[in-house]
N, C-alpha and C positions, 0 to 999 in steps of 0.2 A: 027851268027847274034842274036840268042836267048841269048847267054851269054853277048853280047854287050849291049842288051836291059836291062838285069838285072843290069849290071854295071852302066848304066845311072841312073836307078831308085835308086840304093843304093847311088850313088853320090848325087842325088837330096835330098834324105832324110838326109844325113849327112850335106849337105849345109843348109837345112832348120832348122835342129836342132841347128846348130851353130848360126843361125840368131836370135833365140829366147832365147838361153842360153848364156848370156853375162858374161864375167869375171868381178868380183867385185874387186875394186870399178869401177863404170862406169864413163865415161867422162861427161855424162849428167845425170841429176836426172831422176830416173825412176818413172813411175806411180805406185801407191800403189799395184795394181793388179799384175804387173810384178815383183815388188820387193818382194812381199809375196811368189811368186813362186820361185824366185831366191834363197831365203834364207832358204826355208823349209828343204832342205836336210842337212843343217848345224845345225839344231836345234835338241836337244835330250830331251826326257822326263826322269826325274830322280825320282825314287821311293825309299823312305827310309823305311826300315822294322824294326819292333820291335824285342824283345827278342824271341817271339814265332812265328816269321815269318809273323806276321800280318802287313799289310800296315799302316804306321804311318803318312806318308806325301808324297806329290807329288810336284815337282818343275821343273825347266827348266835349261838347260845348252846349250852351243853352242861350235862348233868345232873351235879351234884356231890354230891347226896344223894338217897337213894331216897324220902325223905319230901317231895320236891317242890321242891328248890332248883336253880335254873338260873343258871349264871354267864355273863356276857357283858361287853361294853364299855358304859360309861355313855352314850357318844354314840349307841349303837345304839337305846337306849330313849328317849333325850331326857328332857326335864323338862317335866312337865305335858302329856304326850301319851298317848293310848290305845295299848295294846300288845296284840298278839295273839301267842300262842305256839302253834306247830304241830309235832306230833311227826312222825316218819318215816312212821307209819301213817296220817297224815292227820288225826288227832284234834286238835281245838283245845282248849287249856287256858286256864282263867281265871286271871289274875294277881290274887292276893289282897293282896300287899304287895311293896314293895321291901325285901328282907331286910337288905341292906347296900349301901353305895355309897361311892365315893371319887372326887371330881372330879379331884384331882391325878393319880391313877393311871389314870383313865378306866376304872374297874371298877364293876360292879354285879352284885348277886345277887338274883334274883327268887324269890318263893315262889308256886307254882301250886297249884291245888286238886286235886292228884292225888298219890297215894303209889304205892309199888311200882315206881318208875322205876329204870332201870339207870344207876347213876352211873359216871363215869370216875374212876379213881384219880388223885390229885394227886401228882406226883413232886417230887423235890428238885431244883429248877432250878439250884442252885449246883453240882451235880455234872455238869451237861450241858456237855461240852467242845466247843471249836471243832472243826468238821468232823463232828460227830455227825449221823447221819441222822435226819430228822424228817419228819412228815406232818401234814397239816391237812385238815379237812373243813369246808366252808362253803357259802355261797350267793352266789358271785360273779355280779354282774349279774342276780340273781334266779334263777340256775340252781341249784336245790336240791341239797344233799348232794353237791357236787362234791369230789373227792378229789385232792390233789396231794402230791408228794414233793419233798424238798430237803434242805438241810443247814444247820446253824448256822454262819454265816460270821464272826460277831464279837459282842462285847458293846459297846454304846454308851451314853453318857450323853446323853439328849435331854430338854431342859427339866428338868434336875436329877433325872431318873428313869432308873435303869438299865434298858436294854431289850436283848432278844435280837435281833440282826440275823440274819434268815434268808433264805437263797437259795431263795425260793418265789415262784411267780406269784401275788401278792396283788392282788385287785381289790375294788372296792366291793361289799359283801355278805359278804366274808370276815370283816369285823370282828366280834369277839366270839366267834369260833370257837376251838376248842382246837388247840394245837400239841403233838403227842405224839411220844414216842420209839417205837421199833419194838416195845417191850414193852407199849405201850398206856397209858403214864403221861403225864399232862398236865404239860408243862413251861412252858407259856406261853399267854397269851390274845392272839390276833392283834388288833392295834389300829390299825395304819396301814400304808399303802403308800408305798414310796420314790418321790419325785418325780424321781429321777435315772434310774432304770432300771425296766423292767417286772418283772423277776424278782427283786425285792428287797422285803422288808417287815420289820416290827418287831413284836415280841410282848412284852407285860408278863410278866416271870418269874412262875411259879406260886407262888414263895415269898412274893410280895407279895399274892397272893390269899388265902393261908391266914389272916392276921390278921382279914380281913373275915368269914370263916366262924367264927372263934373268938370275936370280939367284934363282933357285928352292931350296926347302928343302924337297926332296922326302921321303916318308914313305911307305914301302910296305903295301899293304892292310891288310895283316894278322897282322902286327904290329899296324896298324891304328885301327883295330877292338878291340884292347886291351886298347886303350886310354880311360882313365876314368873308366875302369872296376874295380870292386872290386876284390881283391885277394881272390880266393876261398879257399885258405889256412887260411884266416882270417875271412871271412864272408860267410854266407849262406842266401840268400833272400827267403822269403816265401810270397805267394799271390801277386807276381808281383810288380808293381810300378817301377819307373826308378831310381835305386840307382847308383850313380857314385862318384868316387873320385874327389874332387875339393879343391884346395888350402890346402892340408894336412888334409882335413876333408872329410865328406860325404855329398852329396846333394841328396835329393829325390824329385821327382815330379811324375806326372801321378797318376791316381786313381788306388788303389789296386784292386785285383780281389775278395777279400773277402767282406762280407757285410759291408756297411758303408765306402767303399774305403780303408779298412784296408790292410796294407802291413807291413811285418816284415823284419828286417835285423838282423840275429842272429850271435853273435860272436862264433867262433870256439874255443876260448880260454878256457883252462881247468878251471873249477869252483873251487875256493879255498874252503877249509873247512869252515863251518859256525863257527863264524860269518864272513861275508865278506861285501864289499861295491862295488857299481858300480856307475859311474858318467859320465856325458856328458854335454857339453855346447850345447844349442840348440837355434836357431833363426828362427822364423816363418816369411815367407814373408807377410802373411796376418793373423792378429790375430783372424780371424774367423775360422782358421784351427786348427789342433791338431796334435802334434807329441811329442815323448819323449822316456822314458825308459820302457823296459819290462824285466821281470824275471820269473823264474819258467815256462819257455816256453817249451811245448812238441814238438815243431816243426810243430804244426798245429794250432788248434783253441784255445787251452788253455794256459793262461798265466796271469800274473798281468801286469798292466800298470800304470805309473805315468807320467802325461803329462799336459801341458797347453791346454785348449780347450775353444775357444770363450771368451778369456779374464780371465778365472778362472782356478784354478788348480783342477785336477781330479785324483782320485785313483779308479781304476776299476779292478774287477776280471772278466776275460773272460773265460767262461765255455763252449762256443760252437760257432756255426757258425753265429748266428744272435743276434740282440739286446735283444731278449727274454731270452737269456741265459747269458746275460751280467749283472753284478751287480755293480752299482756304490757304492763303500764303503764310499766315502766321496768326497765332492767338496766344494770349497770356493774361494772367491775373496781375494787376498792378496796383500798388498802394496809392498811386497818384490819381486813380479814378475815384470819385467821391459818390458812393451810392446815394440815391434819393436827393441829389443836389444837382445844381447846374455844373456842367463840365464843358470846358472849351476844347473842341477838337480842331486841330489845324493840320493841313497837309501842304507840304512844299514839293512841287513838281519841277524837277530839273531836267526832264526829258528822259535821260538814261537812268535816272534814279529818283525815287521819291521818299520823303520822310514824313512820318506820322507822329503827331504830338498830342498828349493829353495834359491839359493845364500847364503848358509850358515845358513838359518833360518828354523827351524823345522816347517813343515806345517801339516803333517799327522803322526799319530801313530796308528798302527793296529795290532791286534792279530789274524787276519784272517789267517788260515793255511790250508785251503782246498787244495790249490796247494802247493807243496813243491819242489820236485826235478825238474830240467829242466835248460835250457840254458838262457842266458841273451842277451840283445841287444837293438835294436831301433825299434820304430814303428811310423807309420804315418796313418792318417785317412782322409776320404773325399778327396777333390782335393788339399790337402795341398802341398805347396812347402816349404821345410824346409832344413836348413843346420845344420850339427852336426860337432863338433870338440872336440878333447881331450877326447875321450872315454877311461875310465879307469875301470879296474876290479882287485881288490886286497883285501887283508885282511883289509887294510885301505888305502884309496885313498887320494891324495893331492887335497884339495879343495881350490883353489885360491880365491874363492868368500867369504871365511870366513873373518870376520872383521880384519882389519890391527891393529897392535899395536897402542894404542891410542896416545902415545907420538910421534911416527913416523908419524902417520896420521896428527896430528896437525902441525908438522914441515913442512910436504909436502905442506899443504894448505897455511900456513903463508909465506913460502919462495917462493911459486910459483908466488906471486904478488909483491915481493920486487925487487928492481932494480938490486941487485947483484946476483939474481938467487939462486939456491940451494947451500947450504954449502956442502963441501966435505964429512963431517961426515954424513949428511943426505943421500947423494948419496950412500955412502958405506952401510948404513943401509937398504936403499931401494933395494940394489943389492942382499940382502939375500932373498928377496921375490919380485922380479920385477913385476910379474903379479899382485900381491896384491896392490903394490904401484901404478901402472898405473890404475888399476881398481878403486882404492880409489879416485884418482884425477878425473877420468871420472865421477864417481858417484857424487862427490862434484860439478862438473861443471853442471851435470844434475839437481842436487838439486837446485842450484842457478838459473838455467834456469826455473825450475818449479816454484820457488819462485817468479821470475820476472814475469812469466806468470800470477801467482795468483795475484800479486800486480797490474798488468795492468788490470786484470779482475775486481779486487776490485775497482779500480779507476773508471772503466766504470759503475759498479754497484752503487757506491756512487754518481756519476754524475746523473744517472737516478733517484735515490731516491731524490736528491736535486731538480731536475726538477719537480718531483711529488709533493714535498712539496710546491714549488713555485706556482704550478698550484692550489693546494688546498687553499693556502693563498689568491689567487685572489678572491675566492668565500666566504671568511669569512664574508665580508660585502656585500652580494649579493643584499640587498635592495638598497644600494647606487650606484649600477651599477658595472658591471664587464667589464674590458678592454678586449674585445674579441680578438682584434688584438694581444695583448701581449700574451694572452692564446694560440693563434694559433702559435705564434713564439716559445713559450716554448715547444710546442709539436714537432716542427721541431728541436729544440735544443736537445731534447732527443736523436736523432740520429746523431746530428752534434754539438759537444760541441764548435766548433770554431765560431759558429754564433754569431755575434754582434747584439743583439736585439736593442740596442739604435740606431744603424745605420739605421736599417729598420724602426724604429719609426720615425726617422727624414725624411726618404724617404716618408713615408705616409703623414707627415706634409707638406712637399714640394708639394706633389700632391694636397693636400687639398688647399694650398695657390694658386696654379695655377688654380684650378677649381673656387675658390672664386673670382679670378680676372675677371672671365667671367660673373659674376652675375651683373645684373642691379638692381638698387633700386626697380624697379617696378616688378621684377620677383617674381612670386608666387612659391609655393613649387613644383608644377608639372614642371614648366619651369626650375627651378634649377636642379631637378632630371634628366631631359632630357639632360641638358648641361653636367652634371656630367657623365652620361652614354655615351654620345658622346665622351667626353674626354677620357674615359677609353677604349672604344671598337673601335671607329672609328679613333681617333687621335693617340692612343698609342698601338693599336693592341692586347689588352688582348683578349684571346679566350679560348674556351674549348678544351681540349686535346682529339681529336678523334682518332688520329693515335696511340697514346701510352697511352691509358686511364688508364691502371692499373700500370703505373710507379709510384713508391712511391714519386717521386719528385713532382707529382701533388698534394700531400697532405701536402707538406712543404710550408709554406707561404713565406719564403725567396726565394724559387725557383719560386713561382708564380710571385713574383715581379721581379725577375731577368729575367725569361724566358717569362713572360707575358702569361702564359699557366697554366691551372689548371683544377680541378674537379668542378662540380656544387657547392659543399659546400665551397671550398676555395675561389672561385670567388665570391660566395654570401657573405662570410664574408668580403671580400675586399670591395664590394659594400656597405654593411651595415656600416662598420667602416669609410670608406671615406665619406659617407653621414653624419655620426655623426659629423665628424670633419668639414664638410662644413655647419653644422647647418641645415641640412635637416632632419626633424624629422619623426617619425612613419614609419621607414623602419625596417621591421622585417623579420626573417628567417622562412621559411615554410618547415617543415620536411616531404615533400611528399615522399612516398615510392619509392625508386629507383632513385630519381632525386630531389635534393634540389633546392628550389626556394626562391625568395624574393618577398615581397609585400609591397606596400605603402598603409597605411590606412588613408583615408581622410573622416572623418565622417562615413557615411554609405557606401561610395564608397571604393572599394578595387582594386588596380591595381597590377596584378601579373607580375613579371619580371623574365626572364630566363637568368642569367648571362652567362651560358654555351653557349648560342646561341647568343652571341654578345650583351647581354643586351636587348633582344627583349621584347617588351611590349606585354603581352598575354591577349587575351579576356578570359572570363570565359570558353567558349567552348574549346578554344585552351589549356587552363590549364588542363581541365579535360581529354582531348584527350592525352596530354603529359603524364599525370599520368598513364593512362591506358596502353599506349605503354611501359612504363618502369616498371610497376608493374603487369600488367594483371588484375588490379582491377578497377572497376568503382566507383570512389569516388567523390561525389559532392564537388565543390570548397569550399563551406562554411563549409565543414567538415574536410578540411585539417588543421592539427594542427599547431599552431604557436609554434616554438621551443624556449625553454628557452636557455640561453647561456650555461648553464650546459649541456643540452641535445645536443647542437651543438658540444661542446668539446668532449663529449662521442662518438658522431657519428664519429668525425674525428679519434679518437683513434681506434674505431672499424674498420674503413676503412683501416687504416694502419695495424692492426692486420690481417685483411682478406688477404691482399697482402703478408704479411711477413710469414704467417703460412705455406706456401708451400715451403719455402726455408730456414727459420731460425730455429735454435735449440730451444727447449723448454725454456731453460734458457734465451735466448735472447727475446723471446716473452713476458716475464714478464715485460719488459720495458713499454709495453702498458697496460698490465692488472693491474699492481700496481696502476697507477693513476686512472684507471677506478674504482677499488675497493675503493680507497681513496675518490673519488668524489661521489660514490654511495655505501656506506658501507652496505646498506640493500639489495643489489642486490645478491640474491642467485646464479643466473646464473654466475655472475662475480666471486664470491667466489669459486664456483665449478670449473670454468675454471682455476683460479689461483691454486687451490689445485692440479688439474691434472698436470699442468705445473711444480709445485714444486716437485711432486712425480717423474716426468720424469727427473727432474734436481737433484734428490737425496737429496732434502732439506726436509727431512721427518718431522722434528719437526715443521717447518713452515706450511707444508701441513696439519698436524694433527689439527692445530688451526682452519683452515678454515673448515675442516670436522666437528670439534666439534661445531662450530658456526651453521652449517647447521643442525646438529642433535638436537641442543638445540632450534633453532627457527622454525624447521619443516616447511619450506616454501612450498607452493603449487607448483606442477609441477616437483618436484625433487624426484627421486626414493630413498627414505630414507633407504630402505632395502639394496640397492646396496651400498649406502654411508657407512652404518654401516659395511658391509662386507669388504670394502676397508680399513676402519679405523682399524678394528681388524687385518687385514693382515699386518698393519704397526707396530703393537706392538712388 
């Protein structure tokens, strides 16, 4: 009887367990809580280790076959790196092989030393429609087995691969994990996070995973560990860094263990007798980095280095472990170095003197001989990612960067643009030095591209200077009146050469004609002004830009007319100029701090108007309150200055300068400062501003002229000692 009772209890437990653990995929969609529990045992945590067994990254994988196959992303396991696989129950599994992998799709399948695993079913990703609910489980930021829900938001082609765009919070560590529907079917492998928004990611469709399962390309894990590894018979690395073979060359990443992120890769090749040469082609992923050649290396901290660093070439003697024992022998910027391109570095060591070349051009010559014997090789610094190719060490190396034969070079360029193509004789001549021929044409193409860029930049600069001169010309006969509307259009045309000023002048005239038709013969000036303001703000919807106040478009008069939206000053100019064309006199601009206004003078009476607030007529009290709100200062209305048209134009230019200075290059800001100086040549502040921008734009001679003017005129408020220091530094 007792045994029978135990049997009943066990039967109940088995039955109950079966009721909550369903086989995937299910016939009906599961609730998130149930689905998370169902898939947990099929998820694994993948850890990638570095050369010194330190943990380099964590990702996710999932079981796709009960006999020990785990799917993940290729970038999660890396190449030539140890991998650890951990189940939800904490068991660690040994990886025996990389069963299949595809670099383009960023997919990999591992085989582990365990069977009887619970696989997740692979669904048909082509049937997953936009808006479908999906879930994912992964290891975001190392938080194991985290579960999230979302939807499929779109399908995108990224780098020629179709991907599922999913509205899911994807973080580092989610990569390689499954994206499933609510029935428990895998429809994608999470591969990357959107850089635009946090709750958006991308998954490789599961239909692209199936061919890897059907036609694997297995590699034993011992063999996999050697992929990308440097041959120790050829190279010895010092101070860490991640050095690997790639495309016939060497690629280095990761910060080195030495001071300044220094890492070395020394050749084991026997050193020739002096004199000898070494050379390599190097390309930096980011020009703020540094990487190049080393020689006289003792296998530790001592060696010479010749390398690009931060856009300039540098020659350094390294005598120890930190910067205090490093001596920069020479450094300079050279036009022979090609940023973001392959550059050939060559060193000729003659014992008592060595010579350093970039692309065939001598850059440094030094007789420093403190370090003599030692090995040669490569170096990288900081967090630089660099690629090296064609490393050479010999009595004399072949430098394909040296200039090509002049006659052949001319023939290649001339024949490259003719309809018949290259002559056979030219092809034969190029065959004797193919790398030089190809490099010559590439260099010529880049030269022409640079020339085209310079011509386009010169065209922009000429246009801006022409606009400056036209602005200045408007003020040559200031006593006879200045066309303020045209001046404001010229300011807009500085940034948009396509503006047709005549068209907008006609638009203003049409507006004036429409307003004038509303006037009655008995209307006085006040009545006419009110009708004009009503036409602008009530009938045509002109208004102040409150939602997008700092948009540059608000300072362009053409956009104010097109969009009927602007700043206080541009709307005020429109009121003033429309009033002038309608015959309404005594409308002037008021340069209130922080908020430009308009006022109408009628004898001793003055009526203030706020065009930004729909042309509202302001009392004296309202005017003073508005000024205080915008400037923090209490200024009586009768002390608010009437602005001249020159002052109004300068204020518009300063407004544009203020908006642009946070995003534009110094050379581009000159488009506003040049007309400011031309309109107000005695302004020391504007000349100082221009000098600083010219220095930043490397237009040193022009900058010195402004500094000389300041030093000669000695304006109040300028630190002349500092100006003199800067002037001397430019000599």
